[in-house]
PDB file with one MODEL, atoms N, CA, C and O in Angstrom:
MODEL        1
ATOM      1  N   MET A   1       0.788  -1.190   0.000  1.00  0.00           N
ATOM      2  CA  MET A   1       0.000   0.000   0.000  1.00  0.00           C
ATOM      3  C   MET A   1       0.849   1.282   0.000  1.00  0.00           C
ATOM      4  O   MET A   1       0.436   2.231  -0.668  1.00  0.00           O
ATOM      5  N   PRO A   2       1.985   1.396   0.681  1.00  0.00           N
ATOM      6  CA  PRO A   2       2.787   2.617   0.637  1.00  0.00           C
ATOM      7  C   PRO A   2       3.339   2.913  -0.761  1.00  0.00           C
ATOM      8  O   PRO A   2       3.682   4.060  -1.048  1.00  0.00           O
ATOM      9  N   GLN A   3       3.431   1.924  -1.621  1.00  0.00           N
ATOM     10  CA  GLN A   3       3.954   2.156  -2.962  1.00  0.00           C
ATOM     11  C   GLN A   3       2.966   2.944  -3.816  1.00  0.00           C
ATOM     12  O   GLN A   3       3.377   3.603  -4.771  1.00  0.00           O
ATOM     13  N   ASP A   4       1.698   2.893  -3.503  1.00  0.00           N
ATOM     14  CA  ASP A   4       0.685   3.601  -4.272  1.00  0.00           C
ATOM     15  C   ASP A   4       0.665   5.101  -3.940  1.00  0.00           C
ATOM     16  O   ASP A   4       0.210   5.902  -4.756  1.00  0.00           O
ATOM     17  N   GLN A   5       1.140   5.478  -2.784  1.00  0.00           N
ATOM     18  CA  GLN A   5       1.092   6.883  -2.358  1.00  0.00           C
ATOM     19  C   GLN A   5       2.470   7.525  -2.549  1.00  0.00           C
ATOM     20  O   GLN A   5       3.306   7.502  -1.645  1.00  0.00           O
ATOM     21  N   LYS A   6       2.694   8.098  -3.733  1.00  0.00           N
ATOM     22  CA  LYS A   6       3.969   8.759  -4.022  1.00  0.00           C
ATOM     23  C   LYS A   6       3.848  10.237  -3.712  1.00  0.00           C
ATOM     24  O   LYS A   6       2.859  10.885  -4.056  1.00  0.00           O
ATOM     25  N   MET A   7       4.864  10.754  -3.061  1.00  0.00           N
ATOM     26  CA  MET A   7       4.868  12.168  -2.707  1.00  0.00           C
ATOM     27  C   MET A   7       5.943  12.864  -3.555  1.00  0.00           C
ATOM     28  O   MET A   7       7.089  12.416  -3.598  1.00  0.00           O
ATOM     29  N   MET A   8       5.569  13.955  -4.226  1.00  0.00           N
ATOM     30  CA  MET A   8       6.506  14.723  -5.039  1.00  0.00           C
ATOM     31  C   MET A   8       7.003  15.912  -4.218  1.00  0.00           C
ATOM     32  O   MET A   8       6.205  16.740  -3.777  1.00  0.00           O
ATOM     33  N   LEU A   9       8.301  15.997  -4.013  1.00  0.00           N
ATOM     34  CA  LEU A   9       8.904  17.097  -3.265  1.00  0.00           C
ATOM     35  C   LEU A   9       9.499  18.112  -4.247  1.00  0.00           C
ATOM     36  O   LEU A   9       9.902  17.742  -5.350  1.00  0.00           O
ATOM     37  N   PRO A  10       9.554  19.380  -3.854  1.00  0.00           N
ATOM     38  CA  PRO A  10      10.164  20.377  -4.735  1.00  0.00           C
ATOM     39  C   PRO A  10      11.668  20.151  -4.862  1.00  0.00           C
ATOM     40  O   PRO A  10      12.294  19.525  -4.006  1.00  0.00           O
ATOM     41  N   SER A  11      12.222  20.664  -5.931  1.00  0.00           N
ATOM     42  CA  SER A  11      13.653  20.517  -6.171  1.00  0.00           C
ATOM     43  C   SER A  11      14.442  21.287  -5.119  1.00  0.00           C
ATOM     44  O   SER A  11      14.051  22.389  -4.733  1.00  0.00           O
ATOM     45  N   SER A  12      15.518  20.730  -4.666  1.00  0.00           N
ATOM     46  CA  SER A  12      16.325  21.386  -3.650  1.00  0.00           C
ATOM     47  C   SER A  12      17.363  22.315  -4.263  1.00  0.00           C
ATOM     48  O   SER A  12      18.041  23.027  -3.524  1.00  0.00           O
ATOM     49  N   GLN A  13      17.511  22.336  -5.567  1.00  0.00           N
ATOM     50  CA  GLN A  13      18.500  23.189  -6.227  1.00  0.00           C
ATOM     51  C   GLN A  13      18.117  24.663  -6.119  1.00  0.00           C
ATOM     52  O   GLN A  13      18.989  25.496  -5.871  1.00  0.00           O
ATOM     53  N   GLY A  14      16.892  24.998  -6.289  1.00  0.00           N
ATOM     54  CA  GLY A  14      16.431  26.372  -6.162  1.00  0.00           C
ATOM     55  C   GLY A  14      16.929  27.294  -7.251  1.00  0.00           C
ATOM     56  O   GLY A  14      16.869  28.511  -7.077  1.00  0.00           O
ATOM     57  N   GLY A  15      17.412  26.783  -8.354  1.00  0.00           N
ATOM     58  CA  GLY A  15      17.883  27.606  -9.454  1.00  0.00           C
ATOM     59  C   GLY A  15      19.226  28.266  -9.185  1.00  0.00           C
ATOM     60  O   GLY A  15      19.557  29.260  -9.832  1.00  0.00           O
ATOM     61  N   LEU A  16      19.994  27.750  -8.263  1.00  0.00           N
ATOM     62  CA  LEU A  16      21.277  28.346  -7.933  1.00  0.00           C
ATOM     63  C   LEU A  16      22.307  28.001  -9.002  1.00  0.00           C
ATOM     64  O   LEU A  16      22.401  26.863  -9.460  1.00  0.00           O
ATOM     65  N   VAL A  17      23.075  29.018  -9.383  1.00  0.00           N
ATOM     66  CA  VAL A  17      24.116  28.831 -10.398  1.00  0.00           C
ATOM     67  C   VAL A  17      25.406  29.399  -9.841  1.00  0.00           C
ATOM     68  O   VAL A  17      25.415  30.496  -9.283  1.00  0.00           O
ATOM     69  N   ARG A  18      26.483  28.667  -9.987  1.00  0.00           N
ATOM     70  CA  ARG A  18      27.787  29.172  -9.568  1.00  0.00           C
ATOM     71  C   ARG A  18      28.439  29.842 -10.772  1.00  0.00           C
ATOM     72  O   ARG A  18      28.979  29.161 -11.644  1.00  0.00           O
ATOM     73  N   TYR A  19      28.393  31.177 -10.826  1.00  0.00           N
ATOM     74  CA  TYR A  19      28.872  31.906 -11.986  1.00  0.00           C
ATOM     75  C   TYR A  19      30.393  31.909 -12.080  1.00  0.00           C
ATOM     76  O   TYR A  19      30.932  32.010 -13.182  1.00  0.00           O
ATOM     77  N   TYR A  20      31.097  31.800 -10.962  1.00  0.00           N
ATOM     78  CA  TYR A  20      32.549  31.857 -11.013  1.00  0.00           C
ATOM     79  C   TYR A  20      33.152  30.643 -11.720  1.00  0.00           C
ATOM     80  O   TYR A  20      34.311  30.693 -12.132  1.00  0.00           O
ATOM     81  N   ASP A  21      32.405  29.568 -11.869  1.00  0.00           N
ATOM     82  CA  ASP A  21      32.906  28.400 -12.580  1.00  0.00           C
ATOM     83  C   ASP A  21      32.714  28.518 -14.085  1.00  0.00           C
ATOM     84  O   ASP A  21      33.375  27.815 -14.849  1.00  0.00           O
ATOM     85  N   GLU A  22      31.815  29.402 -14.522  1.00  0.00           N
ATOM     86  CA  GLU A  22      31.468  29.462 -15.928  1.00  0.00           C
ATOM     87  C   GLU A  22      32.471  30.237 -16.759  1.00  0.00           C
ATOM     88  O   GLU A  22      32.673  29.901 -17.926  1.00  0.00           O
ATOM     89  N   TYR A  23      33.110  31.262 -16.205  1.00  0.00           N
ATOM     90  CA  TYR A  23      34.002  32.106 -16.979  1.00  0.00           C
ATOM     91  C   TYR A  23      35.301  32.305 -16.221  1.00  0.00           C
ATOM     92  O   TYR A  23      35.296  32.741 -15.070  1.00  0.00           O
ATOM     93  N   LYS A  24      36.392  31.990 -16.854  1.00  0.00           N
ATOM     94  CA  LYS A  24      37.707  32.172 -16.255  1.00  0.00           C
ATOM     95  C   LYS A  24      38.541  33.005 -17.212  1.00  0.00           C
ATOM     96  O   LYS A  24      38.821  32.573 -18.330  1.00  0.00           O
ATOM     97  N   SER A  25      38.940  34.194 -16.784  1.00  0.00           N
ATOM     98  CA  SER A  25      39.704  35.093 -17.630  1.00  0.00           C
ATOM     99  C   SER A  25      41.141  34.603 -17.753  1.00  0.00           C
ATOM    100  O   SER A  25      41.693  34.015 -16.823  1.00  0.00           O
ATOM    101  N   ARG A  26      41.727  34.850 -18.898  1.00  0.00           N
ATOM    102  CA  ARG A  26      43.131  34.476 -19.108  1.00  0.00           C
ATOM    103  C   ARG A  26      44.069  35.475 -18.455  1.00  0.00           C
ATOM    104  O   ARG A  26      45.201  35.134 -18.114  1.00  0.00           O
ATOM    105  N   ILE A  27      43.605  36.713 -18.279  1.00  0.00           N
ATOM    106  CA  ILE A  27      44.425  37.755 -17.672  1.00  0.00           C
ATOM    107  C   ILE A  27      44.035  37.879 -16.201  1.00  0.00           C
ATOM    108  O   ILE A  27      42.888  38.185 -15.877  1.00  0.00           O
ATOM    109  N   GLN A  28      44.984  37.643 -15.332  1.00  0.00           N
ATOM    110  CA  GLN A  28      44.748  37.737 -13.896  1.00  0.00           C
ATOM    111  C   GLN A  28      45.480  38.964 -13.361  1.00  0.00           C
ATOM    112  O   GLN A  28      46.704  39.041 -13.466  1.00  0.00           O
ATOM    113  N   ILE A  29      44.751  39.926 -12.788  1.00  0.00           N
ATOM    114  CA  ILE A  29      45.337  41.141 -12.240  1.00  0.00           C
ATOM    115  C   ILE A  29      45.030  41.187 -10.748  1.00  0.00           C
ATOM    116  O   ILE A  29      43.878  41.074 -10.330  1.00  0.00           O
ATOM    117  N   LYS A  30      46.077  41.354  -9.964  1.00  0.00           N
ATOM    118  CA  LYS A  30      45.906  41.441  -8.522  1.00  0.00           C
ATOM    119  C   LYS A  30      45.392  42.831  -8.149  1.00  0.00           C
ATOM    120  O   LYS A  30      45.710  43.805  -8.830  1.00  0.00           O
ATOM    121  N   PRO A  31      44.609  42.935  -7.088  1.00  0.00           N
ATOM    122  CA  PRO A  31      44.107  44.251  -6.661  1.00  0.00           C
ATOM    123  C   PRO A  31      45.223  45.228  -6.313  1.00  0.00           C
ATOM    124  O   PRO A  31      45.074  46.431  -6.528  1.00  0.00           O
ATOM    125  N   SER A  32      46.328  44.737  -5.785  1.00  0.00           N
ATOM    126  CA  SER A  32      47.438  45.632  -5.439  1.00  0.00           C
ATOM    127  C   SER A  32      48.037  46.262  -6.691  1.00  0.00           C
ATOM    128  O   SER A  32      48.475  47.412  -6.651  1.00  0.00           O
ATOM    129  N   HIS A  33      48.064  45.525  -7.810  1.00  0.00           N
ATOM    130  CA  HIS A  33      48.571  46.088  -9.063  1.00  0.00           C
ATOM    131  C   HIS A  33      47.662  47.201  -9.571  1.00  0.00           C
ATOM    132  O   HIS A  33      48.148  48.192 -10.116  1.00  0.00           O
ATOM    133  N   VAL A  34      46.378  47.055  -9.401  1.00  0.00           N
ATOM    134  CA  VAL A  34      45.437  48.090  -9.830  1.00  0.00           C
ATOM    135  C   VAL A  34      45.637  49.358  -9.007  1.00  0.00           C
ATOM    136  O   VAL A  34      45.601  50.460  -9.554  1.00  0.00           O
ATOM    137  N   ILE A  35      45.846  49.218  -7.707  1.00  0.00           N
ATOM    138  CA  ILE A  35      46.065  50.377  -6.840  1.00  0.00           C
ATOM    139  C   ILE A  35      47.366  51.080  -7.205  1.00  0.00           C
ATOM    140  O   ILE A  35      47.407  52.308  -7.281  1.00  0.00           O
ATOM    141  N   VAL A  36      48.427  50.313  -7.430  1.00  0.00           N
ATOM    142  CA  VAL A  36      49.720  50.906  -7.808  1.00  0.00           C
ATOM    143  C   VAL A  36      49.593  51.633  -9.137  1.00  0.00           C
ATOM    144  O   VAL A  36      50.133  52.730  -9.286  1.00  0.00           O
ATOM    145  N   LEU A  37      48.900  51.056 -10.098  1.00  0.00           N
ATOM    146  CA  LEU A  37      48.713  51.698 -11.398  1.00  0.00           C
ATOM    147  C   LEU A  37      47.920  52.994 -11.259  1.00  0.00           C
ATOM    148  O   LEU A  37      48.255  53.990 -11.901  1.00  0.00           O
ATOM    149  N   ALA A  38      46.883  53.000 -10.438  1.00  0.00           N
ATOM    150  CA  ALA A  38      46.081  54.207 -10.231  1.00  0.00           C
ATOM    151  C   ALA A  38      46.914  55.303  -9.578  1.00  0.00           C
ATOM    152  O   ALA A  38      46.822  56.464  -9.977  1.00  0.00           O
ATOM    153  N   VAL A  39      47.727  54.955  -8.579  1.00  0.00           N
ATOM    154  CA  VAL A  39      48.577  55.942  -7.916  1.00  0.00           C
ATOM    155  C   VAL A  39      49.617  56.481  -8.890  1.00  0.00           C
ATOM    156  O   VAL A  39      49.911  57.676  -8.872  1.00  0.00           O
ATOM    157  N   ALA A  40      50.176  55.630  -9.733  1.00  0.00           N
ATOM    158  CA  ALA A  40      51.161  56.074 -10.718  1.00  0.00           C
ATOM    159  C   ALA A  40      50.540  57.041 -11.724  1.00  0.00           C
ATOM    160  O   ALA A  40      51.154  58.048 -12.076  1.00  0.00           O
ATOM    161  N   ILE A  41      49.338  56.744 -12.184  1.00  0.00           N
ATOM    162  CA  ILE A  41      48.665  57.635 -13.136  1.00  0.00           C
ATOM    163  C   ILE A  41      48.363  58.984 -12.478  1.00  0.00           C
ATOM    164  O   ILE A  41      48.522  60.024 -13.117  1.00  0.00           O
ATOM    165  N   ILE A  42      47.938  58.985 -11.233  1.00  0.00           N
ATOM    166  CA  ILE A  42      47.670  60.236 -10.516  1.00  0.00           C
ATOM    167  C   ILE A  42      48.959  61.036 -10.337  1.00  0.00           C
ATOM    168  O   ILE A  42      48.957  62.255 -10.508  1.00  0.00           O
ATOM    169  N   ALA A  43      50.062  60.361  -9.994  1.00  0.00           N
ATOM    170  CA  ALA A  43      51.350  61.047  -9.818  1.00  0.00           C
ATOM    171  C   ALA A  43      51.820  61.660 -11.131  1.00  0.00           C
ATOM    172  O   ALA A  43      52.304  62.792 -11.138  1.00  0.00           O
ATOM    173  N   ILE A  44      51.689  60.942 -12.235  1.00  0.00           N
ATOM    174  CA  ILE A  44      52.085  61.475 -13.545  1.00  0.00           C
ATOM    175  C   ILE A  44      51.224  62.671 -13.910  1.00  0.00           C
ATOM    176  O   ILE A  44      51.733  63.658 -14.440  1.00  0.00           O
ATOM    177  N   GLU A  45      49.943  62.599 -13.638  1.00  0.00           N
ATOM    178  CA  GLU A  45      49.040  63.706 -13.954  1.00  0.00           C
ATOM    179  C   GLU A  45      49.371  64.942 -13.122  1.00  0.00           C
ATOM    180  O   GLU A  45      49.364  66.052 -13.655  1.00  0.00           O
ATOM    181  N   VAL A  46      49.655  64.785 -11.853  1.00  0.00           N
ATOM    182  CA  VAL A  46      50.024  65.913 -10.996  1.00  0.00           C
ATOM    183  C   VAL A  46      51.351  66.507 -11.474  1.00  0.00           C
ATOM    184  O   VAL A  46      51.499  67.728 -11.536  1.00  0.00           O
ATOM    185  N   PHE A  47      52.307  65.651 -11.808  1.00  0.00           N
ATOM    186  CA  PHE A  47      53.604  66.130 -12.311  1.00  0.00           C
ATOM    187  C   PHE A  47      53.430  66.946 -13.588  1.00  0.00           C
ATOM    188  O   PHE A  47      53.997  68.032 -13.713  1.00  0.00           O
ATOM    189  N   LEU A  48      52.653  66.431 -14.530  1.00  0.00           N
ATOM    190  CA  LEU A  48      52.441  67.140 -15.784  1.00  0.00           C
ATOM    191  C   LEU A  48      51.657  68.433 -15.580  1.00  0.00           C
ATOM    192  O   LEU A  48      51.887  69.410 -16.293  1.00  0.00           O
ATOM    193  N   HIS A  49      50.750  68.454 -14.634  1.00  0.00           N
ATOM    194  CA  HIS A  49      49.968  69.664 -14.372  1.00  0.00           C
ATOM    195  C   HIS A  49      50.865  70.760 -13.792  1.00  0.00           C
ATOM    196  O   HIS A  49      50.713  71.934 -14.129  1.00  0.00           O
ATOM    197  N   ASN A  50      51.792  70.376 -12.928  1.00  0.00           N
ATOM    198  CA  ASN A  50      52.666  71.358 -12.276  1.00  0.00           C
ATOM    199  C   ASN A  50      53.840  71.787 -13.156  1.00  0.00           C
ATOM    200  O   ASN A  50      54.224  72.957 -13.133  1.00  0.00           O
ATOM    201  N   PHE A  51      54.410  70.878 -13.921  1.00  0.00           N
ATOM    202  CA  PHE A  51      55.634  71.186 -14.656  1.00  0.00           C
ATOM    203  C   PHE A  51      55.470  71.130 -16.168  1.00  0.00           C
ATOM    204  O   PHE A  51      56.429  71.396 -16.893  1.00  0.00           O
ATOM    205  N   GLY A  52      54.317  70.802 -16.650  1.00  0.00           N
ATOM    206  CA  GLY A  52      54.156  70.641 -18.088  1.00  0.00           C
ATOM    207  C   GLY A  52      53.591  71.790 -18.835  1.00  0.00           C
ATOM    208  O   GLY A  52      53.430  71.715 -20.053  1.00  0.00           O
TER     209      GLY A  52
ENDMDL
END
């Protein structure tokens, strides 16, 4: 008798997707490099504004 009563449960996935697995860039830039580049560009701009 228990075989006749099937219960359907909702999916436990919930539509979750791990996006970091789908795309991997070939160019890896560290956050410290971005900060150093920004500071260098600001320093060059200040130098050119004062002496250029």
